[in-house]
Structure formats: C-alpha cells, structure tokens
C-alpha positions in Angstrom: 39.8 -3.6 -1.0 41.4 -3.6 -4.4 41.4 -0.3 -6.3 42.8 -1.7 -9.6 42.9 -5.5 -9.7 44.1 -5.6 -13.3 47.4 -3.7 -12.6 50.6 -5.5 -12.1 51.2 -5.6 -9.2 47.6 -5.1 -7.9 47.0 -1.7 -6.4 45.1 -1.7 -3.1 44.3 0.8 -0.3 45.1 0.3 3.4 42.1 1.6 5.4 40.8 2.0 8.9 38.2 -0.7 9.3 36.5 1.0 12.2 36.0 4.2 10.2 34.7 2.1 7.2 32.1 0.4 9.5 31.0 3.7 11.0 30.5 5.3 7.5 28.5 2.2 6.4 26.3 2.4 9.5 25.7 6.1 8.9 24.8 5.5 5.2 22.3 2.7 6.2 20.8 4.9 8.9 20.2 7.8 6.4 18.7 5.4 3.9 16.3 4.1 6.5 15.2 7.6 7.5 14.2 8.4 3.9 12.1 5.3 3.3 8.3 5.5 3.9 6.6 2.5 5.6 3.1 2.3 4.2 0.4 1.6 6.7 -2.8 -0.3 5.8 -5.7 1.9 6.8 -9.3 0.5 6.9 -12.7 1.7 5.7 -15.9 -0.2 6.2 -18.9 0.1 3.9 -22.3 -1.5 4.0 -24.3 -3.5 1.4 -26.9 -0.8 1.2 -24.8 2.4 1.4 -26.2 5.5 -0.2 -24.4 7.5 -2.8 -23.6 10.5 -0.6 -22.2 8.3 2.2 -20.1 6.5 -0.3 -18.7 9.8 -1.7 -17.9 11.0 1.9 -16.0 7.8 2.6 -14.2 8.0 -0.7 -13.0 11.5 0.2 -11.6 10.1 3.5 -9.9 7.2 1.6 -8.5 9.7 -0.9 -6.7 11.4 2.0 -5.1 8.1 3.1 -4.0 7.3 -0.5 -2.5 10.8 -1.0 -0.5 10.2 2.2 0.9 7.0 0.6 -1.0 4.4 2.7 -2.8 1.3 1.4 -6.5 1.0 2.3 -8.5 -2.2 3.0 -12.1 -1.7 2.2 -14.5 -4.2 3.7 -18.2 -5.0 3.8 -19.1 -7.0 6.9 -22.2 -9.0 7.7 -22.9 -10.7 4.4 -25.1 -13.3 6.1 -28.4 -15.0 5.6 -30.5 -13.7 2.7 -27.8 -11.1 1.9 -25.3 -13.9 1.0 -27.5 -14.7 -2.0 -27.0 -11.1 -3.2 -23.3 -10.7 -2.5 -22.8 -9.4 -6.1 -24.5 -6.2 -4.9 -21.7 -5.7 -2.4 -19.1 -6.4 -5.0 -20.8 -3.9 -7.3 -20.6 -1.3 -4.5 -16.9 -2.0 -4.1 -16.4 -1.5 -7.8 -18.3 1.8 -7.7 -16.2 2.9 -4.7 -13.0 2.1 -6.7 -14.3 4.1 -9.7 -14.7 7.2 -7.4 -11.0 6.8 -6.4 -9.5 5.6 -9.7 -7.4 8.7 -10.2 -5.6 8.1 -6.8 -5.2 4.4 -6.6 -5.0 0.9 -8.2 -6.6 -2.3 -7.0 -4.1 -4.3 -5.2 -6.6 -7.1 -4.4 -9.9 -7.4 -6.2 -13.1 -7.6 -4.2 -13.6 -11.1 -2.9 -16.1 -12.8 -0.7 -14.6 -14.8 2.1 -17.0 -16.1 4.7 -19.3 -13.2 5.6 -16.9 -10.4 4.6 -16.2 -8.8 1.2 -12.6 -7.4 1.1 -10.7 -5.2 -1.4 -7.3 -3.6 -1.0 -6.4 -0.3 -2.7 -2.8 0.9 -3.2 -1.8 4.5 -4.1 -0.7 5.2 -7.6 3.0 5.6 -7.9 4.4 8.8 -9.3 6.0 8.1 -12.7 
C-alpha cells in the first residue's frame, strides 16, 4: 500500500494483513447493519370498492410507506363482463394513488395483465 507514490524513493507502509482484513470485515458488517432492506407489501382492492373502504386501505398502505416498504396494489378477478370495463379498475387505482400522493411515487403504473390489474407504489425519498 503506497502512501506517496510520487516521492523518490516511493514511501510505503508495512502493515499486518490479518489486522487489515479484520478491520475491512468489521467496516462491511457495520455498513450492512445500517442498510434497510425494503419489503414489498401487498394490498388488494376490488373493482367496485366504496370510498370509505378505499380510504381505510389507503391509511394501512400509508403506514407501510412510512416504514419504507414498497406496496403492490392489485385488483383480482377482472374476468368476463368486467374485462370490458377494466378502465374502471385503473381509475380506482389512480384514485387510490391520489389519496397517497404525499407519501409515495408510482414505481409501476397500473397495468392489466390477464385478469389482474397491478400497480407498485414506492415511498418518497427524503431530500
């Protein structure tokens, strides 16, 4: 490990490699302790959800987002005649996001895949 490579002759330090490895491991372990691993929580809505129920579920999701977790919001069972009116489900997703706009950003926009509408919300980062 060169301390001053531009000097003539080059100045270097003789060190204990075992101690160096131990300190590096300790530094990595402390860094790992401090990092937060975000979980992906889930919330299920329905196509015909009422305003009060949506507000209640939004409060639950707000707790998850404040905790730093991502949330996957889904509407299942978009089949048969409901598939023709999937835009109502997407509208419900957008209303749900508007209720939570101060806590989150949309990580994945509402999309219909098969018989499920999915949206992923991520917490806003502190700036």
